[in-house]
N, C-alpha and C positions, 0 to 999 in steps of 0.2 A: 548317403542315405541312412546308413546305420547311425551316424551321429545325430541326424535329425530325429530318428526314433528314440534315441537315448534321451535327448533334450525333451522330447514330448512326454516321455514317461516321468521325467523329473518334475515337469511343470503340471502334470495331471493332478497330483494331490493338492498343491496349493490353489490351483484354479477351482477344484471342487469345493475346497473349504471356503473360498471367496464366494462362490455361488450360494452355499448354505448360509454364509454370513449375511448376504444380501436378503435372502428370504426370511431369516430370523428377524432382521430389522424391519422388513416390510410387514410381517405379521404383527410385530409389536406396535409399530407406528399406526397401522391402519385400524386394528381392532383391540388388541390386548391392553394397551396403555389406558385408553379411555374407559374400557369396560372394568378395569381394576384400579382406577384412580382412587377409589375410596379406601383401599388398603395400602396406598403409598406408591403405586406405580407412577413414576414421574416421566415427563417427556424427555427424550434423549436429544441433546443439542449436537448437531453434526458440525461442530466448529473445529478449530485447529487442534484443540486438546484431544478431541475424539480421534482425529486423524493420527496424532502422535501415539496415543494409546494403541490404536488399531495396528499401525505400521510396525511398531517395535514388538508388541506382544505377539502379533500374528507370525512374525518370523520365527520366534521361539516355538510356538505351538506347531507350526507346519513342519519344523525339523523333527519333532519327536512323536507325532501321531503317525502310526504305521499305516501302510497301504494294504498289507496282507497279514493274516494270522499264521505265524510259523511256530509259535511256542505259547505256553499259557500266559506269560506276562504281557504278550501283545494285546490281549483283551483289556488288561488294565490300562495300558498306554493309550489304547483307542478310546475306551469309555471315559476315562478321566480327561484326556485331552479334548475330545470332541464334545462331550456333554457337560463338562465342568469349566474347563479353561476357556474354550471358544465363546460360549454364551456369556460368561462373566466379562470377558474382554470387550464384548459388544455392549453389554448391559450393566457395566460397573456403576453407572449413574442412575440405576433403576429407582433408587430411593432418594435421589438428589445429586447435585453436582459433587464430584470428587476431584480434589486438587491433584496436580501432577505428582507431588511428593507422596501423598497418601496412596494414589493409584500404584506408584512404583513399589511401595512397601507391601500393599495388599497383593499385587500380582506375584511378587517374589514369594510371599507366604504360600500362595496357591501353586506356584510353578515348582518350587523346591522339591516337593515329594516326587514328582514325576522325574525330575532331573536326577536326583540321588538314586532312585530305584533303577532308572535306565543305566546309570553308570555302574552300579553294583552288579547288574546282570550282564554286563558286556562280556565278561570272561567267566565261564563256568568250569570248575574243576570236575574231574571224573570221580564220582562217588560209587561205592559198592553198596547198593541197597539190598537188604535181605529179601529173599524170596520164600517167605514162610507159608504163604497161603495161596491156594488156587483162587483165581479171580471169580470163577463161577460160584464157589462156596461163599465168598464175601457177599456177592449179590444175593445169594440165598439167605444169608444171615440178615442182610438189610431188609429183605422181604419179610422175614420173621419179625423183625422189630416193628415194621409197619403194621403187620397184623396184630401184634400185641398192643401197639398204641391205639389202633382202631377199636379193639375190644375194650380197652380201659376207658376211652372217652365216651363210648356208647353206653357204658354202665352208669354214667351220670350225665344224661342229656340236659340241654337247656330247655326251659319251660315251653318256648315257642318253636322247638325243633320241627323242621319241615322243609319242603322244597319250594315254598312260595317266595318269589323274588321280592314281593312287596314287604315282607317281614324280615328280610335279611339283615337290615340294620338293627332291628330289635334283638335278633338272635346274637348279633355281635356284642351289643351292650350287656345282654344277659351272660354271655360267655366270660366277661371280665370278672364276675363273681365266682365262677368255677375255675377258670384258668388264671389264677392270680399271678401278677407279675413277680418273677423271682422264684416261683414254685417249681418243683420238679416236673409236674405234669405240663406246665406252661412251656418249659424248655424242651421237653421230650416231644410235645405236640408240634412245636415250631420246627424241630429237627426233622421229624418224619415227613411233614408236609412241604417244607421249603428246601430240605437237603437230600434226604434219602429217596423220596419218591421221584424227583426229577432225575437223579442219577440212575435209578433203575430204568426209567423211561429211556434215557440216553443209551444205556448198555443194551437194552432190549432191541432198539432199532439198529444199533451198530452191529450186533451179533445176529441179526435176522431172526429174532425171536419176538416178533411183534405182538404175539398173544400175551406176553408178559406185561405189556403196557396196561393191561386191565388192573394190575395191582395198584400202581400209582393213581390211575383214574378212579378206582373205587375209594381209595384213600381220600382224594379230593372230594368226592361225592359225599363221603361221611362228614367231612368238616364243613362242607356247604350246608348239609342237613342240620348240623349242630350250631354253626357260627355264621353261616351266610357268606363265607369267604369265596371270592370269585377269582382273584388274581393268581392263586397257585395253579389254576388250570392252564393259564397262559404260560406260566413258567414250565410246567410239565410238557406242554406242547412244543415250546421252543427247544427244550432238552431233547425231545424225541426227534425233532428236525435236525438238531446238531448231530445226533447219533446217526441218522440217515446220511447226513453230509460226510461224517467220518467214514462210513461204509463206502461212499462214492468218492472219497478223497477230495472233498470240496470245501472243507472247513476253512482253508486259506482264503476262500472267496467270501467269507462271512461279511466282511466290511462292505463289499460291493452290494450285497443284499440289503444291508442296513441303509446304505445310500439310496438304493432303488426305492425302498419303502418310504424314506423321508421325502424324496423328490415327488413321489406319488402323492404324499400327504400335502405338500406345498401346492401342487397343482390342483388338488381338490379344494384347498383353501381358496385359491384364486377363483375357481369356478363358483364355489358357494358364495363368496363375497360379491362377485360381479352379479350373480343372479338374484341375491336377496339382501345384500348388505350385512350379512352375518354368516360366520362359518362355525359349524359344530366341531370340525376337526381341529380348528385353531383353539377353541375354548376347552375342549375335553382332552386333546392329545398334545398339541404343540405348546400350549401354555404350561402344562405339567412337565413336559420334557425339557424345555429350554428356559422359560422365564422364572418358574418357581424356584429352581436351585439357585439362580443368580440373586433373586430377591432375598432368599434366606441367607446366603453368604453375605450379601450387603448388610443385612440386619445384624449378623454376627459381628462384622467389623464395626458397625455403629455401636453395638452393645459394648464391645471391648474398648472402644475409644471414649465412651460416655463417662463423665466424672461422677454422675449420680449412681452408677452401677459399681458394685464392689467386685472388681475383677483385677487380678494381678498377673503380670506377665510371667512370673515365676511359678505361681501356684494355681492360677485360674480362678474359679469361683470357690466360695466357701459354702459349706452346708451340703446336705445329702440330695437335694433336689437336682435332677438331671438338667444339664445346661440347655438342652433343647426346650424344656418347659420353662426355664428361667427366661430365655429369650422370647419364647412364644407368649407366655402369660405375663411375666413381670415387666419385660421391656416393651414388647409390642402391644400388650394389653388385650390379647385375645384369649378369653377363658377356654381352657382345655386344649390350646394349640401346642402340639408337639412339633417344634420347628426342627425337623430332621435335616441334617446336612451331611456332607462327606466326612469320612473318618478323620481326616487331618484337621479340618475346621472344628469338628466336635472335640478332638483331643486338645487343641489350642484353647478353646473356650472353657473346657472342663478342667484341665490340669496345667495350663500354661505351656511355656516353651519346652519344658522337660518332657511332658507327656506327648507333645507334638513330635519331638525328635524320636522318642521311643516308638511312637506309632509308625513313623516312617521306616524305622529299622525293623519293626515287626512285619509290616507289609512286604518290605524288601526280602526279609527272611522267608516268608511264606512263598513268594514267587521264585525265590532262589531254589527252594526245595522242589517246587512244582516243575520248574524248567529243567533242573538237573535230573529229576526222576523221569520226566518225559523223554529226555534224550537217552537215558540209560535203559529204560524199559520199553521204549517204542509203543507207548500206550496212550491212545487219544483220550482216555478218561481224565488224564491230568489236564488236557486242553479244556475239557468241560468244567472241571473243578476251578480252573483259572477263570473261565467265563463266569461261573456262579459267584465266586468270591469278588470278582471285579464289579459285578452288578450290585452286590450287597454293600461294599465299602464306599460307593459313591453316594449312599444315602443313610449310612449308619456307622456306629463305632466299629473299629477293626476287631476288637475282642468280642463284641456282640455278634458280629458276622461269623466268627470262628466257632463260638460256643452255641448260641441259640439256634443257628441253622445247621448245626452238625457238620460244618465244613472241616473243623479241626479233626473230628473223628474219622471223616472220610479220607483226609490226607494221611492220617496215621495208618489206616487200614490198607490204603492203596499203595503206599510206598513199601509195604511188606508183602505185596503180591508178587508172583513170579513174572518174569519178562514175557511180554506179548510175543508169541511165536508167529503171528500172522504177518508175514512179510509183505502182504499187499498193502499194508498201511505203513507209511514212512513219514 
């Protein structure tokens, strides 16, 4: 009987992944492909080549996607494997048929970062991290930075500043003139709204100081007033829920909650489509979650293979224009399109094989520090930072995620805090 339970546990993960693979293909075939044919969504042929791609690639993905969150790097393995590798495996032909040789090369390029990082993190040496700061003082310091940032941005508001949802896009366009790309205020604002505020929300809910959540909430409210941004509120809410899960020792079940949310989304899709022939959840959530990343990745591979585009395997692109805009505007022909993709594809497109390998090593190093610090200091904040960094690098450059969202500063501060003495969290 115990053997049957063990076999059942081993089969549970691949069976779940197969169920999600079925629903992803169903949503794509029934609604998303035809609705987005004008931008290049092609029909997927379920022929022998597709079965070969799926069978071989699925085995590798299923082996490395974790079933529980036990350390910070598990978030990366889950997000990258489930939201990057699995959808691309299914939708590699989203922009047209891909030969077996090309698919093999493309899949290796995508799979190699996960494999290398997984191998690097198999054995963690015991480090002695300094205990220079009290953790509460660090959180107080971050709250101070948030307050300073809010005061600075309020001193120079956008012309359309307000709480009207209808003018939120206007405020965002106006903000580009104030928060210029590359400026200090731009980086500082991104760090406090995307990095510091969610971490404060996490700590507040972990330490049963729910009143402190008002600081990140007011920070988001300020930036909504000035720039019309809505997404940071969701990030702050998720961080608060993770903090509550840390207090209840439930973070390891995070993947189960994600699966539950997605299963509910797919069931809503079926209900909506059967009832009216159209699904809002497919168009506004499932498309962005599963098909857009695969479409952008396929576009990057096409761009790097095109003779008409000046791209080098060793040096990437020439010029100062970001590769995401080169692909979006110059190759795909959509004016103003910033074709964001995961950190490794961005590095390969931007700087060639050298930057690609350096990015793998950088990300491996970040999670090496986070995993080692988590084990040494018994502090779930490192779990949260691992979650935050994992989310960011699946859609932007690794260095941008470290700098512009304040993740690098948070890591530097937290590895210097004293060991968590709360033995209720292990």
